[in-house]
N, C-alpha and C positions, 0 to 999 in steps of 0.2 A: 588894832595896830599898836596902841600904847602898851598893851599887855605883852605883845611880842618884843617890843623894845626893852621893856622892864626885864623880861626873861633873859634876853641876850646880855643885858648889863650885869646880871648876876652870874653869868657863865664864867667858869674858871679857864680863861683862854691860855694862861701861862702853862697850866698843867697839860692842856691839850697839845700845845706846841712842843712841850718836852716829850710827850708820848710819840708825836710824829717824828721827832729827831731820832728817837731810839728804835722806832718800828716803822720805817718809811713805807714798806710794802703793805703792811696791815692798815696804816693810815690812809694810803691811797685807795685800798679796797673799801674802807669805811666811808671815805668821801664819795666814792662812786655810788655806793648803796644809798647814802644820804641824799645824793642828788636825784637818784631815781625815785626814791620815796617822796622827796619834796615835789618833784614834777607831777607825780601821780596825785599827790594830795592837792596840788593847785588845780589840776584838771577836775578832780572830784568836787572840789569846792565850787568851781565854776559851774559844773553841771547842777549842783544843788541850788546855786543862786538862780539859775535859769529855769530849771524844771521843778524845783521843790524837792524835798528829801524823798518823799514817797516815789515820785516818778523817776528820780535819779537812781534809786535802788532798783526799780523795775528795769531800767535801761542796763544797769550793771548786771542784773540777773540774766537778762537776754544775751548780753555779751559773753558771760560765763557759759551759759547753756549752749550758745552757738558754737563757742570754741570747743566745748566738750563733745558735741555732736560731730564737728569736723574731725576731731581727734579719733573718735570711734569709727568714723567712715574710713580712716586709713588702716584700721585693723583688718587682718586677713579674714575673709569671709563676709564680714559685715559690710565693708565697702562695696563688695561685689553685688550683694543683694540690693543695696541702695541704688547703685548704678543701673542695675537691671530694671528696677522700678522707674527710674528716670527715663531710660531708653524706651520703656513701654509707653509712658505718658507722651513722650515726644513723637513716637511712631503713630500713636492715636491721633495726635494733632495733625501730623503730615497726611495721614490717610483721610482725615476729614476735609482737608484742603485740596489735595491732589487727586480728585475723583475722576476716573475715566468716564468720558462722555461718549456713548455709542455713536459711531459714525463720524466722530471728530478726530482728525489726525493731529499728531504732535509734530512740531517743527523744531528739531533739535540741532539742525545744522543748516547753513545757508544753502538754498536749492541751487543746483548747478545752472538751471535755466530759470530766469525770472518768471514770476507768475503774472497773469494779466491783472489789470486794474479791477475788473469785475470779480475775479477770484479773491483777491485781497480784501476788497470791501465786503464781500459776502461772509468771509471768515470773521472779519472784525465785527460785523453786524451780529453774527451768531454769538460771539463772545461777549459783546455788550449786553445781549439779552439773556445771558446765563442766569439761572435762578438765583435770587438773593433777596435781601430785604426790599420791600416796596417803598423805596425812598421817595419816589415821585409823588406818592400820596401821603407823605408826611409821617411814615411809620418808623423813622429813625431819629434818634436823639442827635442833634447837631449834624456833623459830618458833611452834609450837603447844604450849602448856603446859596439858595436858588433865588435869583432876582427876577424871575419871570421869563417866559419864552422869548419875548421880544428882545430883552436884554441879552439873553444867551446868544441869540442870532447875531446881534450887533457885535458882541465881544468875539464871537467866532470869526466874523468878517475882519475885525481889527487884527486878530491873531494871524489869520491867513496873510494879510497884507504885510505883516512884519515877521513872517515865519523865518526868513533867512538872516535877520538882523542880529547884531551882537553889540551890546553897550561897551565892550572892550575896545571898540574901534569908533570913537566919536567922529573922527575925520571922515570915515566912510559913511556913517549914518548920523549926520548932524541933527536930523529931525527927531530921531529916537532920543538923542541926548536931551533935547528940549522937552520931549514928552516925559522922560523920567524925572527931570528937574521939576516939572510942573506937578507931577504926582506927589512928590515929596512936599512941595510948597502947599498944595491943597490940604494935605493931611496935617501939616504944621498949623495952618490957619484954623483947622477944626479943633486943634488942641491949644488955641490961644497963645501961639508962639510969638515972641518978640522978633525984631529984625535980626537979632544975634543968633537966634535958634536955627538949627539946620538938621539935616538927616541924610539917610540913604535908603534905597529900596533893598530888600533882601528876599530870599526865597520862601520865607515863612516866619512864624513866630519864634520857632526854635533858633533860627539863625539870628534873628533880631536880638534875642536875649543873649546868645553867645557873643555877639559883637559888642553889646553893651557891657558885658562882664569884661571882655578883653580890653575895651577902652579904659575902664576904671582900673584894671590891674596895671596896664602900661602907664597910665597917669600916675598912679601911686608909686610905682618904681622910679619913674623919671623925675617926678616933682617932689615926692616926699621921702624918697630913699627907702621905701618899704620893700624888703626882700622876700618876706613870707606873708603875702597878703591873704586876708580872709574876707568872706562875704557872709552876711547874716540875713536869713530869709525866713518867712513863715513856713511852717511845715506844710501848709496848703499851697505854697508857691509852685509854679509849674516845674516839672521835672527837668526842663531845659536848663535850669540853674545848676542842678546836680551834674548834668552833662557838661556844662561849661567848667565847673569845678574840677571834674575828672580830666577833661581835656587839658586844662591849664595847670593841673596839679596844685590846686590851692585848697585851703580849708574852707568848709562850708558848715555853718551852724544853723540848725533848724529850730525855730522858735515855736513853742506850743501856741494854740489858739484857744480863745474862750469857748467853753463847751456849748454855751447857748447861742452866741452870735456867730461863731466860727471866724471871728476877726482875730488878728494877731494880738498876743499879750504884750502890751507896750512896755510894762515893767521888765518882763523877761528879755525883750528886745534890747532895752537900754542896758541891762546887765551884761549882755553878750558882747556889746561893742567894746573893743580894746584899741590899743595904739596901732595895731596892724590891720584893723578893719578898713576896707576901702569902699564898701558898698552895702547899703541896706535896701531891702526890697519890700514893696507893697503891691497888692493886686487891686485893680479897680473892679474886677469881678473874677473871683477865683474859679478855676475849672471845676473843682469838686462840688462846691455848694453855692456858687454864684454870689458869694458875699463880697463886700468891699471893705478892705482894711481901713483903719483910721488914717487916711493919707495926709490930712492936715497935721496931725500929731507927729507922723513920721517925717514930714517935711521939717518941722521944728527940731526934731531930734537930729536930723542930718546936719542942719545948720549948727546946732550946739556942739556936736562932736566932730564937725568938719570932715564928714564922709560923704560919698556920693549917695544919691537916692534915685532908684529906678522904679518907675510905675509900669507894671505889666498890664497893659490894656489890650492885649491881643484878642481876648474874648469880648471885652467891653467895646472895643473898636468903634463902630459907627452907631452904637446904642447909647453909651454913657454921655457923650457930648450933647445928646438931644433930650435927655430925661426931663430937664426943667421945662423946656419949651413944649414937651409932649404932655405936661401936666403931672409928672411924677416927681418924687423928692430928688433934688439935685445932689450929685456927688461930684465935687470938684476933683478932677483927676488929670490936670493939665499943667501948663507952665505958669499959671497964676499962682501956684504954690512955689514959693521962692527957693525951697530946698531941692527941688527936682533938678536932676542933672541929665536924666535920660528917660525916654518913654518908648515902649514897643506897642505897635498897633497893626493888627492884621487887616489888610484890605480885602483879603480873600475869604473873610468870614462875612460879617454883616455889611461889608462894603460891596459884596456881591461880585468882586473881581475874580478872574480865573485863578485856579489854584496855583500856588507858587509865588504869591506876592504879599509882601508885608513892608512896613516902614519902621525903622528905628530912628528916633529923634534925640537931639542933644541940645543943651542950653547954650552951647558955644561952638564955634568952628574949631577951637583948640581941642575941646574934648572929642570932637569927631575925628580929628587927626590921629588920636591914639588908637582908633579903630583900624586905620589904614595899614596896609603892608606896602613897603617900598624897598627896592634894592637898586643901588646905583652902580654896582660892580659886576652885574651879570653880563657875560659876553653877548647875549642876545639883545642888549640895549637896556636903557633905564626902564625898570618895570614898576608899575604901581597899580594896586587894585583896592577898591573900597571895602570889599567883603571877602568871604572865604573863597568863593568861586573866582576864576579868571574870566573865561568866557561865560556869558549868561544869555538867557533867552530874551531877546527884545520883544518877542510875540506876547508874552504874559504881561509885560509892562504896558504895551499898547492896549491890550485888553483891559487892564486896570484903568488906564486913562479914560477909555471909552465908557467903562462902568461908572466912574465918578462923575463924568460930565453928563452922561445920560440920566442918571438917577437924580442928581441935583439935591440940594439941601431939603427941598420940600418932599422929595421922594423918600429920603432917609428919615425925615421926621415922621412921615406917615407909617413907615415900617416900624419905627420905634414904638409908636402908639399901638400898633397892631400886635407886635410880637411880645412886648412887655405886658400888654393887656392879656394876652393869651397865657403867659406865665402866671399872672395874678389869678386868672380864672382857675387854672389847674391847682395852684397853691391853695386857694380857698376850698376847693373840693376835697383836697387831701386833708385839710384841717377839720373837715366835717366827718372824716372817717375815723371812728374811735380806735381802730386797729393800727393806724398810721400816725406819724408825726413828722413835721417839717424839721429838717436839720439846718440850723443856721438861720441867718436873716437875708433872704434873697434880695438882691438889689438890681438885677438886670434881667437876663433871659433864662436863667437856670433856676430850677427848684429841685432840691435834694430832699429825700424822705426816707425814713426807716420805719420799723414796725415794733409793736409790743408783742411779747410772747402770748400765745403759742405760735403766732404767725411769724414765719421766717422770711426775711426780706428777699433773700436770694431765691426762695421758692416762688415768691411773687414775680420776680424777674423771669423765671422759667415759664410760669403760666402766661405772662404777657408775651413771651416769645411764641408760644403756641397760637396766640391770637395775632401774630404777625408784627409785633413791636420789637424794636431793638433799642433798649435803653441801657444806660451806662451803669455798671456796678462800681461801687466805691468800697473802700475799706478804711479801718481806723478812724471812725467807727463804720460798721457794716451799714450800707445804705445804697440807694439808687438815685440817679438823677435823670431828668430830661432837660436837654438844652433846646428850648423852643426856637424854631426858625419860621420863616415866612410860610413854609409848607405845613407847619404844625397848626397854624391858625385855624384853617377850615375843618380840622379833624380833632379839635380839643375835646368836644363832647364825646367822640368815639373813644378817645384815650381815657377819659374819666369813667365812662361806662365799663370799658374793659378792665380798668384798674380795680373798680369795685368788684367785678365778677372774679377777678384773679384773687383778690384778698379773701373773698368768700370761699373760694375753692381751697385755698391753702389753710384757712382757718378750720374748715370741716375735715381736712385730711392732712394734718401737719406731718405725720410720719412718712408721707409719700415723697418728701422733698429732701431726703438726706443725701441723695446723690446729685448729679448735675452741678449747677453753679455753686450750691452750698458746699459740696465736697471740694471743689476747686478753690474757692475763696476762703473756706474754712481752713483748709490745709495751708494756704499761702499766709494767712494771718496768724497761725499758731506754730508753725514749724520753727524751731529755734535757729536752725542753720539756714540763713537766707540765701546762701550760695546754691542750695538745692532749687529754690524758686528761680534764681538767676539762670541755672542750667536749663530749666524747663522753658523759661522765656527765650533763651538763646535758641532752643530747639524750635520754638514758634517762629522766630525770625528766619531760621534755616528753611523752615517749611514754606515760607513765602517764595523761595527760589527753587522749590522742587518742581521740575518740569516733567 
């Protein structure tokens, strides 16, 4: 900064002013060019300070390469060929999903005469039993968070009892209002909340995160006068933060993580914070690698820079609060950290509640108010809702309450011991395989791993798939992970055995795995124009609705 001031002091301002008077049009053009160059230089300097020179240059190269490919795609002939390949990939995805089942009818319009109960239930039973991954025997990573048959039976009963209820009408369903309030309070208690802390239920972790971002954006605009807010998140933070940034049209900065631990780089996070930052984020257990960011340091950072701090504990949920009591290293991820302003926790994961339930928590009622939507001038009356939805299902809330009260703290403690113990067992087995290595420092239920050449990690995934396992592929870096659940515990030895056999098979025949998952994820991670991947992903979502 002193050098900049010294340079400005030596500048011939009188001569420049005289030139502007004689040539106003050229002076205006020069000023506009200088402004653009200055802004780009500032952006470049910021990226260098966050990512380092080498990584910043890589990002710049990717941007240039992507823009070049997008330009080439617009050229006659070339664009047609690219679109044909995209359509081919999308069609293959749709064909793999929308498979005709012999003897099974399609119902594409409402039948003129209603079907009988027996007919309907028979069809539903057949569709429930359609071939897929054997999740009931623990062959899937995460996805199904099963609390046991007795708990499922109980939550189904609770669901049926409250099937017609709607929290939008507390006067009609006062008991449901009390149930929902108690669910929020129980989760707050789990996260060491003070009397000032509060929260709401949501439909899942994504909505909890979107609501937390909204609350901080509205808070910053109303209380601090920030018109162009930004949020700063680790690159490993859940994609819901990117979704929120897109929905609310705000800037999001992704911070790199330490290559060894997969925890966010605190120095880079600090450099990214500016006067318009409204929220920084840390995960108590990241989805990709199951690592926990340095939440205590992030709390201190939030206090120092007077910004909000959100802890995403959607995956850590009912595991992280029990680590210490279960005999594992404690990670404080709750309101004991003074800088925390909001926390998201999924009750439908390790809380074993029905799908569609989560809780977002705040350090004060005032912060929660910024999440709400209210309108006093609607002809239909005064309208207020706490989350995105207006009408909501009371059934899932009742099922959640039933799960929390049935399982109890002792039940959650035992499952924490079992599931984290299962992850440690699998992690230690991976560490004993010379062809593999663990990615990051697992802290909860997830262990991520990659491979040394010539073993291709996506080939390992394909081999595991032939053995009936569905494990999650990761990218940047290429890896796999398994999120252990209650169902994984009894089959951990089978997983380890099959993993060893899969690695052995890929190592013996590395050239056989150039297609399949390697082709898909290799393409996605190397193609310069990410809009191509976006179009394929959109085709995947379209295929979900192909009837």
